[in-house]
DSSP file (Angstrom, degrees, kcal/mol; ACC not computed):
  #  RESIDUE AA STRUCTURE BP1 BP2  ACC     N-H-->O    O-->H-N    N-H-->O    O-->H-N    TCO  KAPPA ALPHA  PHI   PSI    X-CA   Y-CA   Z-CA
    1    1 A M              0   0    0      0, 0.0     0, 0.0     0, 0.0     0, 0.0   0.000 360.0 360.0 360.0 130.6    7.9   11.2   13.9
    2    2 A I        -     0   0    0      1,-0.0     3,-0.1     3,-0.0     0, 0.0  -0.804 360.0-121.8 -92.5 125.8    8.3    9.4   10.6
    3    3 A P        -     0   0    0      0, 0.0     2,-0.1     0, 0.0    -1,-0.0  -0.321  36.2 -97.1 -64.6 149.7    7.4    5.7   10.8
    4    4 A S        -     0   0    0      1,-0.1     3,-0.1     3,-0.0     0, 0.0  -0.378  40.4-111.8 -68.4 145.9   10.2    3.3    9.8
    5    5 A A        -     0   0    0      1,-0.1    -1,-0.1    -3,-0.1     5,-0.0  -0.448  37.6 -95.2 -75.7 148.7   10.1    2.0    6.3
    6    6 A P    >   -     0   0    0      0, 0.0     3,-1.9     0, 0.0    -1,-0.1  -0.277  36.7-113.1 -58.0 152.0    9.3   -1.6    5.6
    7    7 A T  T 3  S+     0   0    0      1,-0.3    -2,-0.1    -3,-0.1     3,-0.0   0.747 115.8  59.6 -63.2 -23.0   12.5   -3.7    5.2
    8    8 A S  T 3  S+     0   0    0      1,-0.1     2,-0.5     2,-0.0    -1,-0.3   0.567 103.6  58.6 -81.4  -7.3   11.7   -4.3    1.6
    9    9 A F    <   -     0   0    0     -3,-1.9     2,-0.5     3,-0.0    -1,-0.1  -0.980  66.7-163.1-128.2 122.5   11.7   -0.6    0.8
   10   10 A Q    >   -     0   0    0     -2,-0.5     3,-2.2     1,-0.1     4,-0.3  -0.908  17.2-143.6-105.2 126.3   14.6    1.7    1.4
   11   11 A R  G >  S+     0   0    0     -2,-0.5     3,-1.4     1,-0.3    -1,-0.1   0.832 101.2  60.8 -55.6 -33.3   13.9    5.4    1.4
   12   12 A S  G 3  S+     0   0    0      1,-0.3    -1,-0.3    -3,-0.1    -3,-0.0   0.616  91.6  69.1 -72.1 -10.8   17.2    6.1   -0.3
   13   13 A D  G <  S+     0   0    0     -3,-2.2    -1,-0.3     2,-0.0    -2,-0.2   0.524  75.5 109.9 -83.8  -5.8   16.0    4.0   -3.3
   14   14 A R    <   +     0   0    0     -3,-1.4     2,-0.3    -4,-0.3    -3,-0.0  -0.460  44.1 179.0 -73.8 140.6   13.4    6.5   -4.4
   15   15 A T        -     0   0    0     -2,-0.2     2,-0.4     2,-0.0    -2,-0.0  -0.978  12.2-170.1-136.5 153.0   14.0    8.5   -7.5
   16   16 A Y        -     0   0    0     -2,-0.3     2,-0.5     2,-0.0    -2,-0.0  -0.964  13.2-147.5-144.7 125.5   12.0   11.2   -9.3
   17   17 A H        -     0   0    0     -2,-0.4     2,-0.5     0, 0.0    -2,-0.0  -0.822  16.9-174.3 -98.6 129.1   12.7   12.5  -12.7
   18   18 A L        -     0   0    0     -2,-0.5    -2,-0.0     4,-0.0     2,-0.0  -0.983  18.7-132.2-127.6 125.8   11.9   16.1  -13.3
   19   19 A S     >  -     0   0    0     -2,-0.5     4,-2.2     1,-0.1     5,-0.2  -0.326  24.2-116.2 -71.9 158.0   12.1   17.8  -16.7
   20   20 A D  H  > S+     0   0    0      1,-0.2     4,-2.3     2,-0.2     5,-0.2   0.875 116.6  55.2 -59.5 -37.6   13.8   21.2  -17.0
   21   21 A E  H  > S+     0   0    0      2,-0.2     4,-2.1     1,-0.2    -1,-0.2   0.916 108.0  46.7 -64.1 -43.6   10.5   22.7  -18.0
   22   22 A R  H  > S+     0   0    0      1,-0.2     4,-2.4     2,-0.2    -1,-0.2   0.876 111.4  52.4 -67.5 -35.9    8.7   21.4  -14.9
   23   23 A M  H  X S+     0   0    0     -4,-2.2     4,-2.5     2,-0.2    -1,-0.2   0.894 108.2  51.1 -65.8 -39.0   11.5   22.7  -12.7
   24   24 A Q  H  X S+     0   0    0     -4,-2.3     4,-1.4     2,-0.2    -2,-0.2   0.904 109.6  50.3 -64.0 -40.5   11.3   26.1  -14.3
   25   25 A V  H  X S+     0   0    0     -4,-2.1     4,-0.6     2,-0.2     3,-0.4   0.935 111.5  48.0 -62.7 -45.4    7.5   26.2  -13.7
   26   26 A F  H >< S+     0   0    0     -4,-2.4     3,-1.3     1,-0.2    -2,-0.2   0.917 110.4  51.7 -61.5 -42.9    8.1   25.2  -10.0
   27   27 A Q  H 3< S+     0   0    0     -4,-2.5    -1,-0.2     1,-0.3    -2,-0.2   0.758 103.8  58.8 -66.4 -23.9   10.7   27.9   -9.7
   28   28 A S  H 3< S+     0   0    0     -4,-1.4    -1,-0.3    -3,-0.4    -2,-0.2   0.610  86.4 101.4 -81.1 -11.0    8.4   30.5  -11.1
   29   29 A L  S << S-     0   0    0     -3,-1.3     2,-0.1    -4,-0.6    -3,-0.0  -0.353  79.4-110.8 -70.2 152.4    5.8   29.8   -8.3
   30   30 A T     >  -     0   0    0      1,-0.1     4,-2.5    -2,-0.0     5,-0.2  -0.336  32.7-104.4 -72.2 165.4    5.6   32.2   -5.4
   31   31 A I  H  > S+     0   0    0      1,-0.2     4,-2.6     2,-0.2     5,-0.2   0.912 124.2  52.3 -58.1 -42.4    6.7   31.0   -2.0
   32   32 A E  H  > S+     0   0    0      1,-0.2     4,-2.3     2,-0.2    -1,-0.2   0.915 109.9  47.9 -61.2 -43.1    3.0   30.6   -0.9
   33   33 A E  H  > S+     0   0    0      2,-0.2     4,-2.3     1,-0.2    -1,-0.2   0.882 111.3  50.9 -66.0 -38.3    2.3   28.5   -4.0
   34   34 A R  H  X S+     0   0    0     -4,-2.5     4,-2.6     2,-0.2    -2,-0.2   0.927 110.9  48.2 -64.3 -43.9    5.4   26.3   -3.4
   35   35 A L  H  X S+     0   0    0     -4,-2.6     4,-2.5     1,-0.2    -2,-0.2   0.898 110.5  51.2 -64.1 -39.7    4.3   25.7    0.2
   36   36 A R  H  X S+     0   0    0     -4,-2.3     4,-2.6     2,-0.2    -1,-0.2   0.917 110.3  50.2 -61.7 -42.5    0.8   24.8   -0.9
   37   37 A W  H  X S+     0   0    0     -4,-2.3     4,-2.6     2,-0.2    -2,-0.2   0.926 110.8  48.6 -60.9 -45.5    2.2   22.4   -3.4
   38   38 A V  H  X S+     0   0    0     -4,-2.6     4,-2.6     1,-0.2    -2,-0.2   0.913 111.7  49.5 -62.8 -42.0    4.4   20.8   -0.8
   39   39 A E  H  X S+     0   0    0     -4,-2.5     4,-2.2     2,-0.2    -2,-0.2   0.912 111.8  48.3 -62.7 -42.7    1.4   20.5    1.6
   40   40 A E  H  X S+     0   0    0     -4,-2.6     4,-2.2     2,-0.2    -2,-0.2   0.899 112.4  48.6 -65.2 -40.1   -0.7   18.9   -1.1
   41   41 A F  H  X S+     0   0    0     -4,-2.6     4,-2.5     2,-0.2    -2,-0.2   0.911 109.9  51.7 -66.0 -42.0    2.0   16.5   -2.0
   42   42 A A  H  X S+     0   0    0     -4,-2.6     4,-2.5     2,-0.2    -2,-0.2   0.892 109.5  50.6 -61.8 -39.3    2.5   15.6    1.7
   43   43 A T  H  X S+     0   0    0     -4,-2.2     4,-2.5     2,-0.2    -1,-0.2   0.922 109.1  51.3 -62.7 -44.1   -1.2   14.9    2.0
   44   44 A F  H  X S+     0   0    0     -4,-2.2     4,-2.2     1,-0.2    -2,-0.2   0.917 110.7  48.1 -58.3 -44.9   -1.1   12.7   -1.1
   45   45 A V  H  X S+     0   0    0     -4,-2.5     4,-2.6     1,-0.2    -1,-0.2   0.915 111.0  50.6 -64.4 -43.1    1.8   10.7    0.4
   46   46 A R  H  X S+     0   0    0     -4,-2.5     4,-2.6     2,-0.2    -2,-0.2   0.910 109.9  50.4 -62.1 -41.4    0.0   10.3    3.8
   47   47 A I  H  X S+     0   0    0     -4,-2.5     4,-2.3     1,-0.2    -1,-0.2   0.926 112.3  47.4 -62.4 -44.0   -3.1    9.0    2.0
   48   48 A G  H  X S+     0   0    0     -4,-2.2     4,-2.2     2,-0.2    -2,-0.2   0.902 111.2  50.8 -62.5 -41.6   -1.1    6.5    0.1
   49   49 A R  H  X S+     0   0    0     -4,-2.6     4,-2.2     1,-0.2    -2,-0.2   0.912 110.8  48.6 -63.2 -43.0    0.7    5.4    3.3
   50   50 A E  H  X S+     0   0    0     -4,-2.6     4,-2.5     1,-0.2    -1,-0.2   0.886 110.1  52.0 -65.1 -38.3   -2.6    4.9    5.1
   51   51 A A  H  X S+     0   0    0     -4,-2.3     4,-2.4     2,-0.2    -1,-0.2   0.901 109.5  49.7 -64.1 -40.0   -4.0    2.9    2.1
   52   52 A M  H  X S+     0   0    0     -4,-2.2     4,-2.7     2,-0.2    -2,-0.2   0.911 110.7  49.9 -64.7 -41.2   -0.9    0.7    2.2
   53   53 A K  H  X S+     0   0    0     -4,-2.2     4,-2.4     2,-0.2    -2,-0.2   0.928 111.8  48.0 -62.3 -44.3   -1.3    0.1    6.0
   54   54 A A  H  X S+     0   0    0     -4,-2.5     4,-2.4     2,-0.2    -2,-0.2   0.904 112.5  49.0 -63.8 -41.1   -5.0   -0.8    5.5
   55   55 A N  H  X S+     0   0    0     -4,-2.4     4,-2.3     2,-0.2    -2,-0.2   0.917 111.3  49.1 -65.0 -43.7   -4.1   -3.1    2.7
   56   56 A N  H  X S+     0   0    0     -4,-2.7     4,-1.9     1,-0.2    -2,-0.2   0.892 110.9  50.9 -62.6 -38.9   -1.4   -4.8    4.7
   57   57 A H  H  X S+     0   0    0     -4,-2.4     4,-2.2     2,-0.2    -2,-0.2   0.925 109.7  49.8 -64.5 -44.1   -3.8   -5.2    7.6
   58   58 A R  H  X S+     0   0    0     -4,-2.4     4,-2.3     1,-0.2    -2,-0.2   0.899 109.2  52.3 -61.2 -40.3   -6.5   -6.8    5.4
   59   59 A Q  H  X S+     0   0    0     -4,-2.3     4,-0.7     1,-0.2    -1,-0.2   0.892 110.0  48.4 -63.6 -38.8   -3.9   -9.2    4.0
   60   60 A K  H >< S+     0   0    0     -4,-1.9     3,-0.5     1,-0.2    -1,-0.2   0.895 112.1  49.0 -67.9 -39.2   -2.9  -10.3    7.5
   61   61 A V  H 3< S+     0   0    0     -4,-2.2    -2,-0.2     1,-0.2    -1,-0.2   0.870 107.9  55.1 -67.5 -37.0   -6.5  -10.7    8.6
   62   62 A D  H 3<        0   0    0     -4,-2.3    -1,-0.2     1,-0.3    -2,-0.2   0.666 360.0 360.0 -71.4 -16.0   -7.3  -12.8    5.5
   63   63 A R    <<        0   0    0     -4,-0.7    -1,-0.3    -3,-0.5    -2,-0.1   0.502 360.0 360.0 -76.3 360.0   -4.5  -15.3    6.2
């Protein structure tokens, strides 16, 4: 289950610019390498999300 996004942030507002060269490199990866990349990126996003939650919690406690 994906937690709902804060009201100030809309998931549809995200953009990511990718050069043709970087896309070619990604396309040249094996399926296993692509899956590893996706797993690593998902881990990065989860770590960032947890850091944001912790920061928001600290801000509420400090008030």
